[in-house]
Structure formats: C-alpha cells, structure tokens
All heavy atoms as a GROMACS GRO file, in nm:
protein
  649
    1MET      N    1  17.438   3.104  15.936
    1MET     CA    2  17.444   2.971  15.883
    1MET      C    3  17.588   2.921  15.889
    1MET      O    4  17.681   2.989  15.848
    1MET     CB    5  17.393   2.973  15.739
    1MET     CG    6  17.388   2.839  15.674
    1MET     SD    7  17.296   2.852  15.519
    1MET     CE    8  17.400   2.752  15.418
    2SER      N    9  17.608   2.802  15.940
    2SER     CA   10  17.743   2.750  15.948
    2SER      C   11  17.784   2.691  15.814
    2SER      O   12  17.701   2.649  15.734
    2SER     CB   13  17.750   2.643  16.056
    2SER     OG   14  17.670   2.532  16.021
    3THR      N   15  17.913   2.688  15.792
    3THR     CA   16  17.963   2.632  15.666
    3THR      C   17  17.992   2.484  15.685
    3THR      O   18  18.011   2.436  15.796
    3THR     CB   19  18.090   2.706  15.620
    3THR    OG1   20  18.187   2.698  15.723
    3THR    CG2   21  18.061   2.850  15.588
    4LEU      N   22  17.997   2.415  15.577
    4LEU     CA   23  18.021   2.272  15.577
    4LEU      C   24  18.164   2.240  15.618
    4LEU      O   25  18.190   2.142  15.686
    4LEU     CB   26  17.991   2.217  15.437
    4LEU     CG   27  17.999   2.069  15.415
    4LEU    CD1   28  17.898   1.997  15.504
    4LEU    CD2   29  17.970   2.036  15.269
    5TYR      N   30  18.256   2.325  15.577
    5TYR     CA   31  18.398   2.307  15.609
    5TYR      C   32  18.466   2.442  15.603
    5TYR      O   33  18.410   2.539  15.553
    5TYR     CB   34  18.463   2.206  15.513
    5TYR     CG   35  18.467   2.253  15.370
    5TYR    CD1   36  18.582   2.311  15.317
    5TYR    CD2   37  18.356   2.242  15.286
    5TYR    CE1   38  18.586   2.355  15.186
    5TYR    CE2   39  18.359   2.286  15.156
    5TYR     CZ   40  18.474   2.342  15.107
    5TYR     OH   41  18.478   2.386  14.977
    6ASN      N   42  18.586   2.450  15.655
    6ASN     CA   43  18.661   2.576  15.656
    6ASN      C   44  18.720   2.601  15.519
    6ASN      O   45  18.820   2.540  15.480
    6ASN     CB   46  18.772   2.568  15.762
    6ASN     CG   47  18.854   2.695  15.769
    6ASN    OD1   48  18.831   2.790  15.695
    6ASN    ND2   49  18.951   2.696  15.859
    7ILE      N   50  18.660   2.692  15.445
    7ILE     CA   51  18.707   2.720  15.309
    7ILE      C   52  18.841   2.793  15.309
    7ILE      O   53  18.906   2.801  15.205
    7ILE     CB   54  18.602   2.800  15.228
    7ILE    CG1   55  18.572   2.934  15.293
    7ILE    CG2   56  18.475   2.720  15.209
    7ILE    CD1   57  18.485   3.026  15.210
    8ASN      N   58  18.881   2.845  15.424
    8ASN     CA   59  19.009   2.916  15.432
    8ASN      C   60  19.122   2.827  15.482
    8ASN      O   61  19.235   2.874  15.498
    8ASN     CB   62  18.996   3.037  15.524
    8ASN     CG   63  18.897   3.138  15.468
    8ASN    OD1   64  18.902   3.170  15.350
    8ASN    ND2   65  18.809   3.188  15.551
    9ALA      N   66  19.096   2.699  15.505
    9ALA     CA   67  19.201   2.608  15.549
    9ALA      C   68  19.307   2.597  15.439
    9ALA      O   69  19.274   2.606  15.320
    9ALA     CB   70  19.143   2.470  15.580
   10PRO      N   71  19.431   2.579  15.478
   10PRO     CA   72  19.536   2.571  15.374
   10PRO      C   73  19.520   2.447  15.287
   10PRO      O   74  19.465   2.346  15.330
   10PRO     CB   75  19.666   2.564  15.456
   10PRO     CG   76  19.625   2.517  15.591
   10PRO     CD   77  19.484   2.563  15.613
   11LYS      N   78  19.569   2.458  15.166
   11LYS     CA   79  19.567   2.345  15.073
   11LYS      C   80  19.674   2.245  15.116
   11LYS      O   81  19.778   2.283  15.169
   11LYS     CB   82  19.595   2.391  14.930
   11LYS     CG   83  19.503   2.498  14.879
   11LYS     CD   84  19.367   2.444  14.847
   11LYS     CE   85  19.281   2.554  14.787
   11LYS     NZ   86  19.150   2.508  14.751
   12LYS      N   87  19.646   2.117  15.091
   12LYS     CA   88  19.742   2.013  15.128
   12LYS      C   89  19.761   1.920  15.008
   12LYS      O   90  19.663   1.864  14.957
   12LYS     CB   91  19.689   1.934  15.247
   12LYS     CG   92  19.784   1.830  15.296
   12LYS     CD   93  19.735   1.765  15.423
   12LYS     CE   94  19.839   1.665  15.469
   12LYS     NZ   95  19.801   1.603  15.595
   13PRO      N   96  19.884   1.902  14.964
   13PRO     CA   97  19.907   1.812  14.851
   13PRO      C   98  19.877   1.667  14.890
   13PRO      O   99  19.895   1.628  15.006
   13PRO     CB  100  20.055   1.830  14.817
   13PRO     CG  101  20.117   1.892  14.937
   13PRO     CD  102  20.008   1.961  15.012
   14THR      N  103  19.829   1.591  14.794
   14THR     CA  104  19.799   1.450  14.819
   14THR      C  105  19.821   1.370  14.692
   14THR      O  106  19.821   1.426  14.582
   14THR     CB  107  19.654   1.433  14.871
   14THR    OG1  108  19.634   1.300  14.912
   14THR    CG2  109  19.553   1.473  14.766
   15ASN      N  110  19.839   1.242  14.707
   15ASN     CA  111  19.855   1.153  14.592
   15ASN      C  112  19.726   1.075  14.572
   15ASN      O  113  19.670   1.024  14.669
   15ASN     CB  114  19.972   1.056  14.612
   15ASN     CG  115  20.105   1.126  14.614
   15ASN    OD1  116  20.127   1.220  14.538
   15ASN    ND2  117  20.193   1.083  14.701
   16LEU      N  118  19.682   1.064  14.449
   16LEU     CA  119  19.560   0.990  14.417
   16LEU      C  120  19.588   0.893  14.303
   16LEU      O  121  19.676   0.916  14.221
   16LEU     CB  122  19.450   1.086  14.372
   16LEU     CG  123  19.404   1.190  14.471
   16LEU    CD1  124  19.313   1.291  14.402
   16LEU    CD2  125  19.331   1.125  14.586
   17THR      N  126  19.509   0.790  14.297
   17THR     CA  127  19.511   0.700  14.184
   17THR      C  128  19.382   0.720  14.108
   17THR      O  129  19.274   0.713  14.165
   17THR     CB  130  19.521   0.553  14.232
   17THR    OG1  131  19.637   0.541  14.314
   17THR    CG2  132  19.529   0.458  14.116
   18VAL      N  133  19.394   0.752  13.978
   18VAL     CA  134  19.278   0.784  13.895
   18VAL      C  135  19.287   0.704  13.765
   18VAL      O  136  19.396   0.683  13.712
   18VAL     CB  137  19.277   0.937  13.863
   18VAL    CG1  138  19.158   0.973  13.777
   18VAL    CG2  139  19.278   1.019  13.991
   19ASN      N  140  19.173   0.665  13.714
   19ASN     CA  141  19.166   0.597  13.585
   19ASN      C  142  19.239   0.682  13.482
   19ASN      O  143  19.211   0.802  13.467
   19ASN     CB  144  19.019   0.578  13.548
   19ASN     CG  145  18.999   0.518  13.412
   19ASN    OD1  146  19.022   0.584  13.312
   19ASN    ND2  147  18.955   0.394  13.409
   20SER      N  148  19.334   0.623  13.410
   20SER     CA  149  19.419   0.699  13.319
   20SER      C  150  19.341   0.765  13.205
   20SER      O  151  19.371   0.878  13.165
   20SER     CB  152  19.531   0.611  13.263
   20SER     OG  153  19.476   0.503  13.191
   21ASP      N  154  19.241   0.695  13.151
   21ASP     CA  155  19.162   0.755  13.043
   21ASP      C  156  19.081   0.873  13.095
   21ASP      O  157  19.072   0.977  13.030
   21ASP     CB  158  19.069   0.650  12.980
   21ASP     CG  159  18.992   0.706  12.862
   21ASP    OD1  160  19.054   0.769  12.774
   21ASP    OD2  161  18.869   0.687  12.858
   22LEU      N  162  19.024   0.858  13.212
   22LEU     CA  163  18.948   0.967  13.273
   22LEU      C  164  19.038   1.088  13.296
   22LEU      O  165  19.000   1.202  13.264
   22LEU     CB  166  18.888   0.918  13.406
   22LEU     CG  167  18.791   1.008  13.479
   22LEU    CD1  168  18.668   1.035  13.394
   22LEU    CD2  169  18.751   0.944  13.610
   23LEU      N  170  19.157   1.063  13.344
   23LEU     CA  171  19.252   1.172  13.370
   23LEU      C  172  19.293   1.241  13.240
   23LEU      O  173  19.294   1.364  13.231
   23LEU     CB  174  19.374   1.118  13.443
   23LEU     CG  175  19.481   1.221  13.481
   23LEU    CD1  176  19.423   1.326  13.574
   23LEU    CD2  177  19.599   1.150  13.547
   24THR      N  178  19.322   1.163  13.138
   24THR     CA  179  19.362   1.220  13.008
   24THR      C  180  19.251   1.306  12.949
   24THR      O  181  19.276   1.418  12.903
   24THR     CB  182  19.398   1.106  12.909
   24THR    OG1  183  19.508   1.032  12.963
   24THR    CG2  184  19.435   1.162  12.773
   25GLN      N  185  19.129   1.255  12.952
   25GLN     CA  186  19.018   1.334  12.897
   25GLN      C  187  18.993   1.461  12.978
   25GLN      O  188  18.964   1.566  12.922
   25GLN     CB  189  18.891   1.248  12.890
   25GLN     CG  190  18.900   1.140  12.784
   25GLN     CD  191  18.766   1.074  12.762
   25GLN    OE1  192  18.666   1.144  12.741
   25GLN    NE2  193  18.765   0.941  12.764
   26ALA      N  194  19.002   1.450  13.108
   26ALA     CA  195  18.984   1.569  13.192
   26ALA      C  196  19.088   1.675  13.159
   26ALA      O  197  19.056   1.794  13.148
   26ALA     CB  198  18.991   1.530  13.340
   27LYS      N  199  19.212   1.632  13.142
   27LYS     CA  200  19.318   1.726  13.105
   27LYS      C  201  19.294   1.785  12.966
   27LYS      O  202  19.316   1.904  12.943
   27LYS     CB  203  19.454   1.659  13.112
   27LYS     CG  204  19.502   1.636  13.254
   27LYS     CD  205  19.640   1.574  13.256
   27LYS     CE  206  19.690   1.559  13.398
   27LYS     NZ  207  19.828   1.505  13.403
   28ASP      N  208  19.250   1.700  12.872
   28ASP     CA  209  19.221   1.748  12.736
   28ASP      C  210  19.114   1.857  12.737
   28ASP      O  211  19.120   1.951  12.658
   28ASP     CB  212  19.175   1.633  12.646
   28ASP     CG  213  19.286   1.536  12.610
   28ASP    OD1  214  19.405   1.571  12.631
   28ASP    OD2  215  19.254   1.425  12.562
   29TYR      N  216  19.018   1.844  12.826
   29TYR     CA  217  18.909   1.943  12.836
   29TYR      C  218  18.940   2.053  12.936
   29TYR      O  219  18.854   2.133  12.971
   29TYR     CB  220  18.777   1.874  12.869
   29TYR     CG  221  18.718   1.801  12.751
   29TYR    CD1  222  18.740   1.665  12.734
   29TYR    CD2  223  18.643   1.868  12.656
   29TYR    CE1  224  18.688   1.597  12.625
   29TYR    CE2  225  18.590   1.802  12.547
   29TYR     CZ  226  18.612   1.666  12.532
   29TYR     OH  227  18.560   1.600  12.424
   30LYS      N  228  19.064   2.052  12.984
   30LYS     CA  229  19.112   2.156  13.077
   30LYS      C  230  19.024   2.167  13.202
   30LYS      O  231  18.991   2.276  13.249
   30LYS     CB  232  19.125   2.290  13.006
   30LYS     CG  233  19.228   2.286  12.894
   30LYS     CD  234  19.246   2.420  12.830
   30LYS     CE  235  19.349   2.424  12.721
   30LYS     NZ  236  19.394   2.309  12.654
   31ILE      N  237  18.986   2.051  13.256
   31ILE     CA  238  18.909   2.047  13.380
   31ILE      C  239  19.006   2.062  13.496
   31ILE      O  240  19.106   1.991  13.505
   31ILE     CB  241  18.829   1.916  13.391
   31ILE    CG1  242  18.722   1.911  13.282
   31ILE    CG2  243  18.768   1.900  13.529
   31ILE    CD1  244  18.650   1.778  13.270
   32ASN      N  245  18.978   2.157  13.585
   32ASN     CA  246  19.061   2.179  13.703
   32ASN      C  247  19.038   2.064  13.800
   32ASN      O  248  18.933   2.054  13.864
   32ASN     CB  249  19.024   2.313  13.766
   32ASN     CG  250  19.110   2.346  13.885
   32ASN    OD1  251  19.146   2.261  13.966
   32ASN    ND2  252  19.140   2.474  13.900
   33LEU      N  253  19.137   1.976  13.810
   33LEU     CA  254  19.122   1.856  13.892
   33LEU      C  255  19.103   1.888  14.040
   33LEU      O  256  19.018   1.830  14.107
   33LEU     CB  257  19.242   1.763  13.873
   33LEU     CG  258  19.265   1.710  13.732
   33LEU    CD1  259  19.391   1.626  13.728
   33LEU    CD2  260  19.144   1.631  13.685
   34SER      N  261  19.180   1.981  14.092
   34SER     CA  262  19.171   2.016  14.234
   34SER      C  263  19.033   2.072  14.268
   34SER      O  264  18.971   2.032  14.366
   34SER     CB  265  19.280   2.115  14.272
   34SER     OG  266  19.407   2.056  14.259
   35ALA      N  267  18.987   2.166  14.187
   35ALA     CA  268  18.857   2.227  14.212
   35ALA      C  269  18.744   2.126  14.198
   35ALA      O  270  18.649   2.125  14.278
   35ALA     CB  271  18.834   2.344  14.116
   36THR      N  272  18.756   2.038  14.099
   36THR     CA  273  18.653   1.936  14.077
   36THR      C  274  18.648   1.838  14.193
   36THR      O  275  18.540   1.802  14.241
   36THR     CB  276  18.678   1.862  13.944
   36THR    OG1  277  18.680   1.957  13.838
   36THR    CG2  278  18.572   1.758  13.918
   37LEU      N  279  18.766   1.795  14.240
   37LEU     CA  280  18.771   1.704  14.354
   37LEU      C  281  18.715   1.771  14.480
   37LEU      O  282  18.637   1.710  14.552
   37LEU     CB  283  18.914   1.656  14.380
   37LEU     CG  284  18.932   1.569  14.504
   37LEU    CD1  285  18.848   1.442  14.496
   37LEU    CD2  286  19.078   1.536  14.526
   38GLU      N  287  18.754   1.895  14.505
   38GLU     CA  288  18.702   1.966  14.622
   38GLU      C  289  18.550   1.976  14.618
   38GLU      O  290  18.483   1.955  14.718
   38GLU     CB  291  18.764   2.105  14.634
   38GLU     CG  292  18.902   2.105  14.692
   38GLU     CD  293  18.954   2.245  14.722
   38GLU    OE1  294  18.875   2.343  14.717
   38GLU    OE2  295  19.074   2.256  14.750
   39SER      N  296  18.496   2.007  14.502
   39SER     CA  297  18.351   2.018  14.487
   39SER      C  298  18.283   1.884  14.512
   39SER      O  299  18.183   1.876  14.584
   39SER     CB  300  18.317   2.070  14.348
   39SER     OG  301  18.178   2.077  14.329
   40ALA      N  302  18.339   1.778  14.453
   40ALA     CA  303  18.281   1.644  14.472
   40ALA      C  304  18.291   1.600  14.617
   40ALA      O  305  18.197   1.540  14.672
   40ALA     CB  306  18.350   1.544  14.380
   41LEU      N  307  18.403   1.628  14.682
   41LEU     CA  308  18.419   1.592  14.823
   41LEU      C  309  18.322   1.670  14.911
   41LEU      O  310  18.265   1.615  15.006
   41LEU     CB  311  18.563   1.617  14.870
   41LEU     CG  312  18.666   1.516  14.824
   41LEU    CD1  313  18.807   1.562  14.866
   41LEU    CD2  314  18.636   1.378  14.881
   42ALA      N  315  18.303   1.797  14.881
   42ALA     CA  316  18.208   1.878  14.958
   42ALA      C  317  18.066   1.823  14.944
   42ALA      O  318  17.992   1.814  15.043
   42ALA     CB  319  18.214   2.024  14.914
   43ASP      N  320  18.029   1.784  14.823
   43ASP     CA  321  17.897   1.724  14.800
   43ASP      C  322  17.882   1.593  14.878
   43ASP      O  323  17.778   1.569  14.941
   43ASP     CB  324  17.873   1.698  14.651
   43ASP     CG  325  17.855   1.825  14.571
   43ASP    OD1  326  17.833   1.932  14.631
   43ASP    OD2  327  17.865   1.817  14.447
   44ALA      N  328  17.985   1.508  14.872
   44ALA     CA  329  17.980   1.380  14.944
   44ALA      C  330  17.974   1.402  15.095
   44ALA      O  331  17.900   1.332  15.166
   44ALA     CB  332  18.101   1.295  14.907
   45LEU      N  333  18.050   1.499  15.144
   45LEU     CA  334  18.050   1.530  15.287
   45LEU      C  335  17.913   1.580  15.331
   45LEU      O  336  17.861   1.539  15.436
   45LEU     CB  337  18.158   1.635  15.317
   45LEU     CG  338  18.172   1.680  15.461
   45LEU    CD1  339  18.209   1.563  15.552
   45LEU    CD2  340  18.275   1.791  15.472
   46LYS      N  341  17.853   1.666  15.251
   46LYS     CA  342  17.720   1.718  15.283
   46LYS      C  343  17.619   1.604  15.293
   46LYS      O  344  17.539   1.598  15.387
   46LYS     CB  345  17.676   1.819  15.177
   46LYS     CG  346  17.541   1.880  15.203
   46LYS     CD  347  17.506   1.981  15.095
   46LYS     CE  348  17.371   2.042  15.119
   46LYS     NZ  349  17.334   2.141  15.017
   47GLU      N  350  17.621   1.513  15.197
   47GLU     CA  351  17.528   1.398  15.199
   47GLU      C  352  17.550   1.312  15.322
   47GLU      O  353  17.453   1.267  15.384
   47GLU     CB  354  17.543   1.315  15.072
   47GLU     CG  355  17.486   1.382  14.949
   47GLU     CD  356  17.338   1.417  14.962
   47GLU    OE1  357  17.260   1.330  15.008
   47GLU    OE2  358  17.301   1.530  14.929
   48LYS      N  359  17.675   1.286  15.357
   48LYS     CA  360  17.705   1.205  15.476
   48LYS      C  361  17.655   1.273  15.602
   48LYS      O  362  17.599   1.209  15.691
   48LYS     CB  363  17.855   1.177  15.488
   48LYS     CG  364  17.908   1.082  15.385
   48LYS     CD  365  17.858   0.941  15.413
   48LYS     CE  366  17.921   0.843  15.316
   48LYS     NZ  367  17.876   0.708  15.337
   49LYS      N  368  17.674   1.403  15.613
   49LYS     CA  369  17.629   1.477  15.731
   49LYS      C  370  17.477   1.478  15.740
   49LYS      O  371  17.420   1.469  15.848
   49LYS     CB  372  17.686   1.618  15.733
   49LYS     CG  373  17.834   1.620  15.767
   49LYS     CD  374  17.887   1.761  15.785
   49LYS     CE  375  18.031   1.757  15.832
   49LYS     NZ  376  18.080   1.888  15.876
   50ILE      N  377  17.409   1.490  15.625
   50ILE     CA  378  17.263   1.483  15.623
   50ILE      C  379  17.216   1.346  15.670
   50ILE      O  380  17.126   1.336  15.754
   50ILE     CB  381  17.208   1.515  15.482
   50ILE    CG1  382  17.225   1.663  15.450
   50ILE    CG2  383  17.062   1.472  15.468
   50ILE    CD1  384  17.197   1.700  15.305
   51ASP      N  385  17.278   1.241  15.618
   51ASP     CA  386  17.242   1.105  15.659
   51ASP      C  387  17.264   1.084  15.808
   51ASP      O  388  17.181   1.024  15.877
   51ASP     CB  389  17.322   1.001  15.580
   51ASP     CG  390  17.283   0.996  15.434
   51ASP    OD1  391  17.175   1.048  15.397
   51ASP    OD2  392  17.362   0.939  15.354
   52LEU      N  393  17.376   1.134  15.861
   52LEU     CA  394  17.406   1.121  16.004
   52LEU      C  395  17.304   1.197  16.087
   52LEU      O  396  17.256   1.148  16.189
   52LEU     CB  397  17.547   1.171  16.033
   52LEU     CG  398  17.594   1.162  16.178
   52LEU    CD1  399  17.591   1.018  16.227
   52LEU    CD2  400  17.734   1.221  16.192
   53TRP      N  401  17.267   1.320  16.043
   53TRP     CA  402  17.168   1.398  16.116
   53TRP      C  403  17.034   1.323  16.121
   53TRP      O  404  16.970   1.317  16.225
   53TRP     CB  405  17.149   1.535  16.050
   53TRP     CG  406  17.054   1.622  16.126
   53TRP    CD1  407  17.086   1.710  16.226
   53TRP    CD2  408  16.911   1.628  16.112
   53TRP    NE1  409  16.972   1.770  16.274
   53TRP    CE2  410  16.863   1.722  16.205
   53TRP    CE3  411  16.821   1.563  16.029
   53TRP    CZ2  412  16.728   1.751  16.217
   53TRP    CZ3  413  16.686   1.593  16.041
   53TRP    CH2  414  16.642   1.686  16.135
   54LYS      N  415  16.994   1.268  16.006
   54LYS     CA  416  16.868   1.193  16.001
   54LYS      C  417  16.872   1.073  16.095
   54LYS      O  418  16.774   1.045  16.165
   54LYS     CB  419  16.839   1.145  15.858
   54LYS     CG  420  16.794   1.255  15.765
   54LYS     CD  421  16.772   1.199  15.625
   54LYS     CE  422  16.732   1.305  15.526
   54LYS     NZ  423  16.718   1.250  15.390
   55GLU      N  424  16.985   1.003  16.096
   55GLU     CA  425  16.998   0.887  16.185
   55GLU      C  426  16.994   0.929  16.332
   55GLU      O  427  16.926   0.867  16.413
   55GLU     CB  428  17.129   0.812  16.155
   55GLU     CG  429  17.151   0.689  16.239
   55GLU     CD  430  17.047   0.580  16.216
   55GLU    OE1  431  16.993   0.569  16.105
   55GLU    OE2  432  17.020   0.506  16.313
   56ASN      N  433  17.064   1.036  16.365
   56ASN     CA  434  17.068   1.084  16.504
   56ASN      C  435  16.933   1.139  16.550
   56ASN      O  436  16.906   1.143  16.671
   56ASN     CB  437  17.175   1.192  16.521
   56ASN     CG  438  17.315   1.137  16.513
   56ASN    OD1  439  17.338   1.018  16.534
   56ASN    ND2  440  17.411   1.222  16.482
   57ASN      N  441  16.850   1.183  16.457
   57ASN     CA  442  16.722   1.243  16.492
   57ASN      C  443  16.603   1.156  16.453
   57ASN      O  444  16.488   1.202  16.456
   57ASN     CB  445  16.710   1.381  16.427
   57ASN     CG  446  16.807   1.478  16.488
   57ASN    OD1  447  16.785   1.530  16.596
   57ASN    ND2  448  16.919   1.501  16.420
   58LYS      N  449  16.630   1.031  16.421
   58LYS     CA  450  16.526   0.940  16.374
   58LYS      C  451  16.411   0.926  16.475
   58LYS      O  452  16.294   0.932  16.438
   58LYS     CB  453  16.588   0.803  16.345
   58LYS     CG  454  16.491   0.699  16.296
   58LYS     CD  455  16.559   0.572  16.249
   58LYS     CE  456  16.664   0.522  16.343
   58LYS     NZ  457  16.723   0.394  16.301
   59GLU      N  458  16.444   0.913  16.600
   59GLU     CA  459  16.341   0.895  16.703
   59GLU      C  460  16.255   1.020  16.719
   59GLU      O  461  16.133   1.012  16.729
   59GLU     CB  462  16.406   0.858  16.836
   59GLU     CG  463  16.308   0.812  16.942
   59GLU     CD  464  16.237   0.682  16.906
   59GLU    OE1  465  16.294   0.599  16.833
   59GLU    OE2  466  16.124   0.663  16.954
   60ALA      N  467  16.318   1.137  16.720
   60ALA     CA  468  16.244   1.263  16.732
   60ALA      C  469  16.153   1.284  16.611
   60ALA      O  470  16.038   1.328  16.626
   60ALA     CB  471  16.340   1.380  16.747
   61ILE      N  472  16.201   1.252  16.492
   61ILE     CA  473  16.120   1.267  16.370
   61ILE      C  474  16.001   1.172  16.376
   61ILE      O  475  15.888   1.211  16.343
   61ILE     CB  476  16.207   1.242  16.245
   61ILE    CG1  477  16.311   1.354  16.231
   61ILE    CG2  478  16.120   1.232  16.120
   61ILE    CD1  479  16.420   1.324  16.130
   62LYS      N  480  16.025   1.050  16.420
   62LYS     CA  481  15.917   0.952  16.433
   62LYS      C  482  15.812   1.001  16.533
   62LYS      O  483  15.692   0.995  16.506
   62LYS     CB  484  15.974   0.818  16.477
   62LYS     CG  485  15.872   0.710  16.497
   62LYS     CD  486  15.938   0.582  16.548
   62LYS     CE  487  15.832   0.484  16.593
   62LYS     NZ  488  15.891   0.370  16.665
   63ASN      N  489  15.857   1.051  16.647
   63ASN     CA  490  15.763   1.102  16.748
   63ASN      C  491  15.683   1.220  16.697
   63ASN      O  492  15.562   1.231  16.721
   63ASN     CB  493  15.839   1.140  16.876
   63ASN     CG  494  15.891   1.020  16.950
   63ASN    OD1  495  15.842   0.908  16.934
   63ASN    ND2  496  15.994   1.040  17.031
   64TYR      N  497  15.749   1.310  16.626
   64TYR     CA  498  15.681   1.427  16.570
   64TYR      C  499  15.574   1.383  16.470
   64TYR      O  500  15.461   1.430  16.474
   64TYR     CB  501  15.783   1.520  16.502
   64TYR     CG  502  15.717   1.636  16.431
   64TYR    CD1  503  15.672   1.746  16.502
   64TYR    CD2  504  15.699   1.635  16.292
   64TYR    CE1  505  15.612   1.853  16.437
   64TYR    CE2  506  15.638   1.740  16.228
   64TYR     CZ  507  15.595   1.849  16.300
   64TYR     OH  508  15.535   1.953  16.235
   65ASN      N  509  15.612   1.292  16.381
   65ASN     CA  510  15.516   1.244  16.281
   65ASN      C  511  15.398   1.173  16.346
   65ASN      O  512  15.283   1.190  16.303
   65ASN     CB  513  15.585   1.153  16.180
   65ASN     CG  514  15.674   1.228  16.085
   65ASN    OD1  515  15.653   1.347  16.060
   65ASN    ND2  516  15.774   1.162  16.033
   66ASN      N  517  15.423   1.097  16.452
   66ASN     CA  518  15.314   1.031  16.525
   66ASN      C  519  15.221   1.133  16.590
   66ASN      O  520  15.099   1.118  16.586
   66ASN     CB  521  15.370   0.936  16.631
   66ASN     CG  522  15.431   0.812  16.571
   66ASN    OD1  523  15.403   0.776  16.456
   66ASN    ND2  524  15.517   0.745  16.646
   67THR      N  525  15.279   1.238  16.648
   67THR     CA  526  15.197   1.343  16.710
   67THR      C  527  15.111   1.414  16.606
   67THR      O  528  14.992   1.437  16.630
   67THR     CB  529  15.289   1.446  16.781
   67THR    OG1  530  15.364   1.378  16.882
   67THR    CG2  531  15.207   1.558  16.843
   68ILE      N  532  15.168   1.445  16.492
   68ILE     CA  533  15.091   1.510  16.385
   68ILE      C  534  14.978   1.418  16.337
   68ILE      O  535  14.866   1.464  16.313
   68ILE     CB  536  15.182   1.551  16.268
   68ILE    CG1  537  15.285   1.654  16.311
   68ILE    CG2  538  15.101   1.600  16.149
   68ILE    CD1  539  15.228   1.780  16.370
   69GLU      N  540  15.008   1.291  16.325
   69GLU     CA  541  14.904   1.197  16.280
   69GLU      C  542  14.791   1.187  16.381
   69GLU      O  543  14.674   1.181  16.344
   69GLU     CB  544  14.966   1.059  16.255
   69GLU     CG  545  14.867   0.964  16.191
   69GLU     CD  546  14.934   0.846  16.125
   69GLU    OE1  547  15.042   0.861  16.069
   69GLU    OE2  548  14.872   0.738  16.131
   70GLU      N  549  14.825   1.188  16.509
   70GLU     CA  550  14.723   1.176  16.615
   70GLU      C  551  14.644   1.306  16.634
   70GLU      O  552  14.522   1.303  16.646
   70GLU     CB  553  14.789   1.140  16.748
   70GLU     CG  554  14.841   1.000  16.755
   70GLU     CD  555  14.916   0.972  16.885
   70GLU    OE1  556  14.887   1.040  16.986
   70GLU    OE2  557  15.003   0.885  16.883
   71LEU      N  558  14.715   1.420  16.636
   71LEU     CA  559  14.652   1.547  16.672
   71LEU      C  560  14.628   1.641  16.555
   71LEU      O  561  14.553   1.737  16.568
   71LEU     CB  562  14.737   1.619  16.777
   71LEU     CG  563  14.769   1.541  16.905
   71LEU    CD1  564  14.862   1.620  16.995
   71LEU    CD2  565  14.640   1.504  16.978
   72GLY      N  566  14.695   1.616  16.444
   72GLY     CA  567  14.686   1.707  16.330
   72GLY      C  568  14.776   1.826  16.349
   72GLY      O  569  14.844   1.839  16.450
   73LEU      N  570  14.775   1.916  16.253
   73LEU     CA  571  14.854   2.038  16.260
   73LEU      C  572  14.773   2.148  16.327
   73LEU      O  573  14.651   2.153  16.315
   73LEU     CB  574  14.894   2.084  16.120
   73LEU     CG  575  14.988   1.992  16.044
   73LEU    CD1  576  15.000   2.038  15.898
   73LEU    CD2  577  15.124   1.989  16.109
   74PHE      N  578  14.842   2.238  16.396
   74PHE     CA  579  14.772   2.347  16.462
   74PHE      C  580  14.696   2.434  16.364
   74PHE      O  581  14.596   2.496  16.397
   74PHE     CB  582  14.869   2.433  16.543
   74PHE     CG  583  14.955   2.524  16.462
   74PHE    CD1  584  14.913   2.654  16.435
   74PHE    CD2  585  15.076   2.481  16.409
   74PHE    CE1  586  14.991   2.738  16.358
   74PHE    CE2  587  15.154   2.566  16.331
   74PHE     CZ  588  15.111   2.695  16.305
   75SER      N  589  14.739   2.436  16.240
   75SER     CA  590  14.677   2.524  16.140
   75SER      C  591  14.569   2.455  16.057
   75SER      O  592  14.515   2.515  15.966
   75SER     CB  593  14.786   2.579  16.047
   75SER     OG  594  14.846   2.471  15.977
   76ASP      N  595  14.536   2.331  16.089
   76ASP     CA  596  14.438   2.258  16.009
   76ASP      C  597  14.305   2.333  15.997
   76ASP      O  598  14.241   2.330  15.892
   76ASP     CB  599  14.412   2.120  16.067
   76ASP     CG  600  14.522   2.020  16.032
   76ASP    OD1  601  14.599   2.049  15.938
   76ASP    OD2  602  14.530   1.915  16.097
   77GLU      N  603  14.264   2.401  16.102
   77GLU     CA  604  14.133   2.469  16.101
   77GLU      C  605  14.135   2.603  16.028
   77GLU      O  606  14.028   2.652  15.990
   77GLU     CB  607  14.087   2.490  16.244
   77GLU     CG  608  14.061   2.359  16.317
   77GLU     CD  609  14.025   2.381  16.464
   77GLU    OE1  610  14.000   2.495  16.505
   77GLU    OE2  611  14.020   2.280  16.537
   78ILE      N  612  14.253   2.659  16.005
   78ILE     CA  613  14.256   2.792  15.946
   78ILE      C  614  14.313   2.797  15.804
   78ILE      O  615  14.295   2.897  15.735
   78ILE     CB  616  14.334   2.892  16.033
   78ILE    CG1  617  14.478   2.844  16.053
   78ILE    CG2  618  14.265   2.914  16.165
   78ILE    CD1  619  14.568   2.945  16.124
   79ARG      N  620  14.376   2.694  15.760
   79ARG     CA  621  14.435   2.701  15.626
   79ARG      C  622  14.326   2.688  15.520
   79ARG      O  623  14.222   2.625  15.540
   79ARG     CB  624  14.547   2.600  15.608
   79ARG     CG  625  14.509   2.458  15.618
   79ARG     CD  626  14.631   2.371  15.604
   79ARG     NE  627  14.587   2.233  15.614
   79ARG     CZ  628  14.661   2.130  15.595
   79ARG    NH1  629  14.787   2.147  15.564
   79ARG    NH2  630  14.614   2.010  15.605
   80MET      N  631  14.353   2.747  15.404
   80MET     CA  632  14.253   2.758  15.300
   80MET      C  633  14.272   2.658  15.186
   80MET      O  634  14.207   2.666  15.084
   80MET     CB  635  14.256   2.899  15.240
   80MET     CG  636  14.242   3.008  15.344
   80MET     SD  637  14.088   2.996  15.434
   80MET     CE  638  13.986   3.097  15.333
   81PHE      N  639  14.365   2.562  15.200
   81PHE     CA  640  14.388   2.466  15.092
   81PHE      C  641  14.379   2.326  15.144
   81PHE      O  642  14.371   2.296  15.257
   81PHE     CB  643  14.524   2.488  15.026
   81PHE     CG  644  14.640   2.488  15.121
   81PHE    CD1  645  14.709   2.370  15.147
   81PHE    CD2  646  14.680   2.604  15.186
   81PHE    CE1  647  14.816   2.370  15.235
   81PHE    CE2  648  14.786   2.604  15.272
   81PHE     CZ  649  14.854   2.487  15.298
   0.00000   0.00000   0.00000
C-alpha cells in the first residue's frame, strides 16, 4: 500500500496566520500545533486525492454501473441474500 506522503521528509519551518483566540486556547490546552496541522493537512490531502481519483475515473465508473444494471452481477444466481 502506498503512503499518502513521505513521512520521512524533513520538517520545514513556515509562517502562518491563526486566529489569536484559537491559538491561545490551543496553547492553554497544550495542543501540539505542528502535529495537529500535519494531521489536518494529511486529511485534507487525502480528501482532495479521493475527489481527483473519482473525477478521473468518472467515465469508467459510469460504464461499470451501466453494465451491472444491464447484465447484473455474475454472482446474482448463486448468492443467498
């Protein structure tokens, strides 16, 4: 299984603008900002890649669904439910 991104890539410092109250509360609760951002970015990246895959395969999915609707599934005659 391939990974979403290279988890061993070096860390890179960056500047962000964040709502000051949100930042203060996160610090008060000792939330690791870097880890939280990385997790949120990984989730967002995964969703974008899923959406792109669906868009790139839209025609094949449509054709497959049409074939199933016309011909049924190969297992229709043998399944017990």
